[in-house]
C-alpha positions, 0 to 999 in steps of 0.5 A, a space after each residue: 953507387 952503394 946506396 943504389 945497390 942496397 936499394 935495388 937489393 931491398 926492393 928485389 928482396 921485397 919482390 922475391 917475397 911477394 912472388 909467392 903463393 899459397 896452394 890449398 885443397 882437399 883430399 877425398 875418396 868416391 862417395 866420401 868426405 876428406 881423407 885424414 893424414 894423406 901425403 901431399 907432396 910438391 915436386 919440381 917439374 923439371 927434375 921431380 925433386 921435392 919442393 915440400 911436403 905436408 899432410 892433410 887434417 882430419 877433414 882431408 884439408 891441406 895448405 902448402 904456403 909461401 910457394 914460389 912462382 914456377 911450375 910444379 907437379 902436386 903428388 898426393 898418396 894415401 894407403 889403398 888408393 892410386 897415386 894422383 898427379 897434377 901439373 901446377 903453375 902458380 900464379 904470377 900474383 900472390 893470390 892463393 891457388 885453390 884446387 878444390 876437391 882432389 878425388 882419389 881412386 881405389 888402387 885395385 889390381 885384378 890378377 886371375 888366381 893370384 892373391 898378394 899378401 903384403 906386410 905393412 909397417 907396424 908404426 909409420 910416423 909422419 910429421 904430426 902423426 904416428 900411425 899404428 897398424 892395427 893388424 901388427 898388435 895381437 888382441 884376444 877374440 872380441 877385444 875392444 878398442 881399449 885393449 888394442 890401445 893397451 898393446 901400442 908402444 908409447 900408449 897408456 890406458 889409465 884405470 878410469 879409461 883415459 888415455 895417455 900418449 907420451 905423458 900427454 892426455 888424448 882429448 878427443 877421438 875420431 872415426 875415420 876423421 869424423 867426431 864420435 859421440 862428441 869426441 867422447 874417448 871412452 864411448 869408442 874405446 869401450 864399445 868398438 871392436 878391435 877387429 874393425 880397426 885398420 889403423 890407429 893414428 895419434 895426431 898432434 892436432 892443431 886449433 881450429 885457427 891454425 888449421 884454417 889459416 895454415 899458420 902454425 901457432 904452437 898449440 897442439 893437443 893429442 887426438 886419436 883417429 881410428 881408421 875402419 877396415 873397408 869391409 866393416 864400412 859395408 855392413 852394420 855390426 855390434 855386440 850383445 851380452 846378457 848374464 844372470 847370477 844368484 841374489 837376483 844379480 844381472 847384467 845386460 849390454 849391447 850396441 849396434 853401429 853402421 859406418 859409411 863414408 859419408 854417415 855414422 850411426 851408433 846405438 848403445 846401452 847397458 843395465 845392471 846391478 853389479 856395481 858397474 857404472 861404465 857403458 864399457 866392458 862389463 866388470 871394468 867400470 867404476 865400482 862402488 866400495 862397500 855397497 851395491 849400484 843399479 845402472 842403466 845407461 844409453 846413448 845414440 850418436 848420428 853424423 851425416 854428410 849433407 853436401 860436399 861442404 856441410 856435415 852435421 853430428 849429434 849425440 845423446 846420452 842418458 845415465 841413471 845410477 842408484 847406489 847404496 853404500 854401507 860402512 862400519 867402523 870399530 876403532 881402538 885408541 891406545 892411550 897411556 891409561 888403557 884402550 878406548 873404543 869407538 863405533 860407527 855405522 853409516 848408511 848412504 844412498 845416492 841416486 843420479 839422473 843425467 842427460 847429455 846432448 850435443 849437436 854440431 854443424 861443420 861448413 867448409 869452402 875454399 875461403 870460408 869455414 864455419 863450426 858450431 858446436 853446442 852442448 847441454 847437460 842436465 842433472 838430478 841428484 839425490 843423497 840420503 845419509 844416516 849415521 850412528 856412533 858411540 864413543 867409550 872411555 878407557 874405563 869403558 864408560 860412555 863418553 858420547 853417542 849420537 845420530 846424524 841424518 841429512 838429505 840433499 837434492 840438486 838440479 844442474 843445468 849446464 849450456 855451452 856453445 862454441 862458434 868459429 868463423 874463418 875467412 881467407 882473402 885472396 892474398 896467401 896468408 891473409 886471414 880473419 877469424 872469429 871465435 866465440 864461446 858461451 857457457 851458462 850454469 845454474 845449480 839449485 840445491 835443497 837439503 836438511 840436517 839433523 844431529 842428536 848427541 848425548 854426553 856422559 853427564 846426561 845432557 843432550 844436544 840437538 841441531 836441525 837445519 834447512 838449507 837452500 842454495 841457488 848458484 848461476 853463472 854466465 860466461 862469454 868469450 869472443 876474439 877477433 883475430 886478423 893476420 897479415 903476411 909480411 913476407 916468406 914465412 912471416 906473419 903479423 897478427 892483431 887480436 881483440 878479445 873481450 870476456 866476461 865472467 859473472 857468477 851469483 850465489 844465494 844461500 839460505 839457512 834456517 834453524 828449526 828450534 821447537 818446530 819453529 823455523 828461524 833464519 840464520 844470518 851468519 850462515 846464510 849469504 847472497 853474493 855476486 861477482 862479475 869479471 869483465 876484461 878486454 885485450 888488444 894484442 899484436 904477435 909476430 910469427 915466424 913459421 918454418 918447416 921445423 920451427 915456429 916462433 911467436 913474440 907478442 904482447 897484449 894489453 889488458 884492462 880488466 874490471 872486478 865487481 863484487 856485491 853483497 846485497 844483504 849489507 850493501 857491501 860493493 867493491 869495483 876495481 879496474 886493472 891495466 896490465 901488460 902481458 908479454 908472450 914468447 913461444 918457440 917450438 922446434 922439431 928435432 925428429 919426426 917423433 921429437 919436438 921441444 917447446 919453450 914458452 914464456 907467458 904472463 896472465 891474470 886470473 880473477 879470484 873465485 866466488 868463494 875467495 871473494 865472499 865475505 868470511 865471518 870471523 870469531 875473533 
């Protein structure tokens, strides 16, 4: 009888676990895509008691997992819109209940000759989001978003324009839930007016895979979402500044923006010769010490909602800088026998021309999601340096004097591509994802260096060299992940990952002797390396409302190859490793979280570490 009761309890427990569903949907507004950080509540139908609570992500999507079979009321709220209610009955099977788009209606109350003015809370904390009411923090007229951020508690704006919240770097920025200039933080903070902002949301954003599956993986990064005031969405706005001064100094800067619920368009630019190398507020950018810089910068951003499921975004930036730096050094060395003097004069001119283009596609449906992002960067840089020096002894006699000149020319090509694909099966919590990352790099550099030194004994030393270096790199990383629900709040994830990092360096150095070019074998080198590894991992996840636990291990096999073609030196090694990992995240309060992580990894040597070094001993 005891064995029978135990058996019945186990069977009943499995049935109870099986009788749960997942509810998914997207919260939108009229003529708009998803609304970020909308509140989604699931209430008991019989007494309206709250069962669970969540918020929408940056794209307006939400998922409520592990909902027991029964009748409920779904309540959705968002500031400025009327609450939405819907009666729900979860299916008897474990299928996902897909609600599709939930369109909220504006909360408009028309009262003749009556105006209601309400005071919003300055700071509102919702699970993974801290929202600041911009109107509660006073800024000066014509202030930009950066100056608004400096007023917010817990937000720090560094001198270089980067932003930190509670000690963590903010990685990307969004406007009404849409990426702006590919998430470039300073393009938004230094160019958009503070008056246009209704609220600043600091979000602990999840990974793409976690957002899609609804399963917490413990990986978070800080992002900022700026919500615009409604009136700023109904008009174009911008700013233009121009100034001129003595010594032919000038500065011109301007931007124009047009935002709607579906589209984004921004164009901005600056040109100056007052040492400002920042497409932001004039006089606050990175300046060149002891010199003068001419800067021309511009950018354009375009984002469009092509359909309810598809959005594209693109941006292009150009940056040209020409700087001249002058340095004078007068040094006195106080020695026991007297004072020795040293004089040095240097002039350096650097010019750089850089182009950056980004394009992305975001497709979201009930069961499938695709996100593609491509990035291309080209930079052309030139540098010219001249230097003269004199060194004197304590007897005020010349010890040595000399001159150095050098010139370099660099071309840099960089491409990155990211592809994410996710598929939800009919069974709640069963998910398959593919993540692929590709990057390619090529750097071509040419240079020459001339050095002349005359010593006190009358002897001279001249060194002239030419160098040419070509570096290439190609990396890819592909991960397949399958997640199977085990029961209430429990999941088992299997992954397969293949990664390859290849790099090649070719440096050729010639000495110029009596106008004859001689190959310098000691300083020249040609080298290639390749690191390929494959991983098979298994992870158990337990995801609760205020905690999540992940315990897993990965089996990795890696192959390291190194080749020096000039002398046929080839090395190939294979390694096997077991890499355990455990992560525990606990939410103590709405704004307080603690995390404990134990992980292991194997990192390959860099190309510089692998290259042979000429020994002098």
